[in-house]
matplotlib code that plots the C-alpha trace (Angstrom):
import matplotlib.pyplot as plt

x = [27.0, 30.3, 30.6, 31.8, 33.6, 34.3, 35.8, 33.4, 36.1, 39.5, 37.6, 37.3, 33.9, 32.5, 29.8, 30.6, 28.1, 26.7, 23.9, 23.1, 23.6, 20.3, 18.3, 18.2, 17.8, 14.7, 14.0, 14.5, 14.7, 18.6, 21.7, 24.9, 28.4, 31.9, 33.8, 36.2, 35.8, 37.3, 36.7, 36.5, 33.9, 31.6, 30.4, 26.6, 24.3, 26.0, 24.3, 26.2, 26.2, 27.6, 29.3, 30.3, 33.9, 34.1, 35.4, 32.4, 29.5, 30.4, 27.9, 25.9, 24.6, 23.2, 22.4, 22.4, 23.9, 27.2, 25.5, 28.8, 31.6, 35.0, 37.5, 40.3, 43.6, 46.8, 46.8, 49.2, 45.8, 43.2, 40.2, 39.6, 36.2, 32.6, 29.8, 27.2, 24.1, 22.3, 18.2, 19.0, 21.3, 20.7, 21.4, 25.0, 24.4, 21.5, 23.3, 23.7, 25.7, 28.6, 28.5, 24.2, 26.1, 28.6, 25.8, 23.4, 25.7, 28.6, 31.7, 32.4, 35.1, 33.4, 35.7, 39.0, 38.9, 38.7, 37.4, 35.7, 34.4, 32.8, 30.1, 30.2, 26.3, 25.4, 25.2, 23.5, 19.9, 21.1, 22.0, 19.4, 16.6, 18.5, 18.0, 14.5, 13.8, 15.7, 14.2, 10.9, 7.8, 7.2, 5.1, 3.4, 2.5, 3.5, 3.4, 7.2, 9.3, 12.3, 15.0, 17.5, 15.0, 13.8, 17.0, 17.3, 15.4, 12.1, 12.2, 11.6, 12.4, 9.5, 9.1, 7.5, 6.2, 9.1, 6.5, 4.2, 7.3, 8.4, 8.5, 8.5, 6.4, 3.4, 4.2, 3.3, 0.5, -1.7, -1.0, -3.0, -5.6, -5.9, -5.9, -8.8, -9.6, -10.2, -12.5, -14.1, -14.1, -12.3, -10.2, -7.8, -8.2, -11.6, -11.4, -9.1, -7.8, -3.9, -2.6, -5.0, -3.3, -1.4, -1.7, -3.0, -1.5, -0.4, -1.8, -0.1, -2.6, 0.3, -0.8, 2.6, 3.0, 3.1, 6.6, 8.9, 12.2, 11.3, 8.8, 8.6, 6.2, 3.6, 2.7, -0.7, -2.4, -0.3, -1.1, -3.6, -4.4, -5.9, -7.2, -5.0, -8.0, -8.7, -5.3, -5.4, -8.1, -7.1, -3.7, -5.7, -6.2, -2.8, -1.0, -2.9, -4.7, -8.4, -7.9, -10.5, -13.3, -13.3, -13.0, -15.9, -18.1, -17.4, -18.5, -21.2, -22.4, -22.3, -24.9, -22.3, -23.4, -20.5, -22.3, -20.8, -20.4, -22.7, -22.2, -23.1, -25.5, -26.8, -28.0, -29.7, -31.4, -32.7, -33.7, -35.6, -37.3, -38.6, -39.8, -42.2, -43.3, -43.9, -45.8, -48.3]
y = [-20.7, -18.3, -14.9, -12.6, -9.4, -6.8, -3.6, -1.8, 1.6, -0.9, -0.6, -4.3, -4.9, -8.6, -7.1, -5.2, -2.5, -2.9, -0.5, -3.0, -5.2, -4.0, -3.1, -7.1, -8.1, -5.8, -6.7, -10.2, -11.7, -12.6, -11.6, -14.6, -13.2, -15.7, -14.6, -16.6, -18.5, -21.6, -24.7, -26.5, -25.0, -23.3, -26.1, -25.6, -24.6, -22.7, -20.1, -16.6, -13.5, -10.5, -7.7, -4.5, -4.1, -0.5, 2.1, 4.4, 1.6, -1.5, -3.9, -6.7, -5.9, -9.1, -12.9, -15.9, -19.4, -20.9, -22.3, -23.0, -24.4, -24.0, -26.6, -27.5, -25.5, -26.3, -25.9, -22.2, -20.5, -18.5, -20.1, -20.2, -19.0, -19.8, -19.0, -17.2, -16.3, -13.3, -12.7, -9.9, -7.0, -3.5, -0.5, 1.0, 3.0, 0.3, -2.3, -3.4, -1.4, -3.1, -2.0, -3.8, -6.8, -6.9, -6.6, -9.4, -11.0, -11.6, -14.8, -12.9, -10.6, -7.8, -5.5, -8.2, -7.8, -11.3, -12.1, -14.6, -17.6, -19.8, -18.4, -20.4, -22.2, -19.9, -17.0, -18.3, -17.6, -14.2, -12.9, -14.4, -12.9, -9.6, -9.8, -10.3, -7.6, -5.1, -6.0, -4.8, -7.5, -7.7, -5.1, -7.4, -9.8, -10.7, -14.2, -14.0, -14.1, -11.9, -13.9, -14.8, -14.9, -18.5, -21.3, -22.8, -25.8, -24.2, -22.1, -23.1, -21.3, -20.1, -18.6, -15.0, -13.1, -9.6, -7.4, -7.8, -7.4, -4.7, -1.6, 1.5, -0.4, -1.2, 2.4, 4.3, 1.7, 1.9, 5.6, 5.8, 2.8, 3.5, 0.6, -1.6, -5.0, -3.8, -6.8, -6.8, -4.4, -5.5, -3.1, -4.1, -0.7, -0.2, -3.8, -4.1, -0.6, 1.4, -2.4, -2.8, 0.5, 0.4, -3.6, -5.0, -7.3, -6.0, -8.7, -8.6, -8.2, -8.1, -11.7, -13.8, -13.8, -9.9, -10.0, -10.3, -9.0, -5.5, -4.6, -2.7, -2.0, 0.5, 0.7, 2.3, 0.4, -3.0, -3.6, -3.6, -4.3, -7.4, -8.7, -12.0, -14.3, -12.7, -12.5, -16.5, -16.6, -14.4, -16.8, -20.0, -19.9, -20.4, -19.4, -16.0, -15.4, -13.7, -9.9, -8.3, -8.3, -12.0, -11.9, -9.7, -11.8, -14.5, -13.7, -11.8, -15.5, -16.5, -14.5, -11.8, -8.4, -4.6, -3.6, -2.4, -4.2, -2.9, -2.1, -3.3, -0.2, -0.8, -4.2, -3.3, -0.3, -2.9, -5.1, -2.6, -1.9, -5.3, -6.1, -2.3, -3.6, -7.1, -5.1, -3.6]
z = [4.8, 2.9, 3.8, 0.5, 1.2, -1.8, -1.4, -3.7, -3.0, -4.4, -8.3, -8.3, -9.7, -9.9, -10.7, -13.3, -12.3, -8.8, -9.4, -12.9, -10.5, -8.3, -11.0, -12.0, -9.2, -9.1, -12.3, -13.1, -9.4, -10.6, -11.1, -11.6, -11.8, -11.4, -8.0, -6.8, -3.8, -1.6, -3.2, -0.5, 1.3, -1.8, -3.1, -5.7, -3.2, -0.7, 0.7, 0.5, 2.0, 0.8, 2.5, 1.2, 3.3, 2.3, 4.6, 4.0, 3.9, 5.5, 6.1, 4.6, 1.3, -0.8, -0.4, -3.2, -3.1, -5.5, -8.9, -10.0, -7.3, -7.9, -9.7, -6.8, -7.0, -5.5, -1.4, -1.8, -3.6, -1.7, -4.3, -8.0, -10.0, -9.5, -10.2, -7.7, -8.0, -5.9, -5.2, -3.0, -2.9, -1.5, -3.3, -1.0, 1.5, 2.5, 4.0, 7.6, 9.4, 10.9, 14.0, 13.9, 13.1, 15.6, 18.5, 16.9, 14.4, 17.7, 16.5, 13.0, 12.9, 11.2, 10.7, 9.5, 5.3, 3.4, 0.3, 2.3, 4.8, 6.9, 8.9, 12.2, 12.2, 15.4, 13.6, 10.6, 12.0, 13.8, 10.3, 9.0, 11.8, 11.0, 7.6, 7.8, 10.3, 7.6, 5.0, 3.2, 2.0, -1.5, -2.8, -5.0, -3.5, 0.7, 1.0, -1.2, 1.4, 0.9, -0.2, 2.9, 5.4, 6.0, 5.1, 2.1, 2.6, 3.2, -0.3, -3.8, -6.9, -8.8, -11.9, -12.6, -15.2, -14.3, -16.1, -12.6, -10.6, -12.3, -8.8, -11.4, -13.6, -11.1, -9.4, -12.6, -13.7, -9.7, -9.9, -13.1, -12.2, -8.7, -5.7, -6.3, -8.7, -12.4, -12.1, -9.1, -7.0, -3.9, -2.2, 0.3, 2.4, 2.6, 3.8, 6.2, 6.7, 7.1, 6.3, 3.1, 2.0, -2.2, -1.8, -4.7, -7.8, -10.9, -14.1, -17.3, -20.3, -23.4, -25.1, -25.3, -29.0, -28.2, -26.3, -29.1, -28.5, -29.2, -26.9, -24.4, -21.6, -21.1, -17.6, -18.3, -21.0, -20.8, -17.2, -14.3, -10.6, -9.9, -6.6, -5.6, -5.8, -9.9, -10.4, -10.0, -12.2, -15.2, -15.4, -14.8, -19.2, -21.3, -23.0, -23.0, -19.4, -19.4, -20.1, -16.9, -19.5, -20.1, -16.0, -15.6, -17.8, -16.4, -13.3, -14.8, -15.8, -12.8, -11.4, -9.4, -9.9, -9.3, -5.9, -2.7, 1.2, 3.6, 7.2, 10.1, 10.1, 7.3, 6.7, 10.5, 9.1, 6.0, 8.8, 10.0, 6.8, 6.3, 9.4, 8.9, 5.6, 6.8, 10.2, 7.5]

ax = plt.figure().add_subplot(projection="3d")
ax.plot(x, y, z, "-o")
ax.set_aspect("equal")
plt.show()
């Protein structure tokens, strides 16, 4: 595990625009760039953490891994270019601050600027725990743990539809369509109360043939809210998923009709009515 130091105040920007890199991770889930790495430590697969060494924003900003290790160089060189793949990048100003890191993750000289350094083994779990505590659950699906919150061996990389995980498009879709499933009508908020508020999957309805180079996402026309069950069933057909209308037809053919969930009081009243009718 390696800590990569970056000073944004010096004008040295390996990201080609940090804001753009943050947007790329948000939309596509990954961002790759060249980085000067220590050859003996930065082997392919090595976990890395990004530490901002700027004057106004010192703290851990990102997480990733080495995907291309650098070539060995003479001993008098600090490192050589390799490729790092970031799977989490926070906006500047949203880092884990240095004072909190010093308190919670001892064993690292957080006040010293270095281009890279090995994170001591005992500090790794503490850093991961702090990162998890300050991370947000995936609003599209909390079953996806935020990158960096679990050890690399506990994670498998999954491919997802980037249009279904675009946070801006998701917000526009739900603002228009609401947060109930467009197929079965299920509402997590009605079923679970406040913890279920605003939770629902978002499904991309445009067939694969329509995703050409000129395609631009329309969050209202191209995205619909689906519960995880209906969303999974939509993707049971390849290459083009079932549409919400097709799923509603399948449900009707299977004997499911739209309705509402009765409260315990309503069920009791219904049972009393049946008992009274039978008595007469």
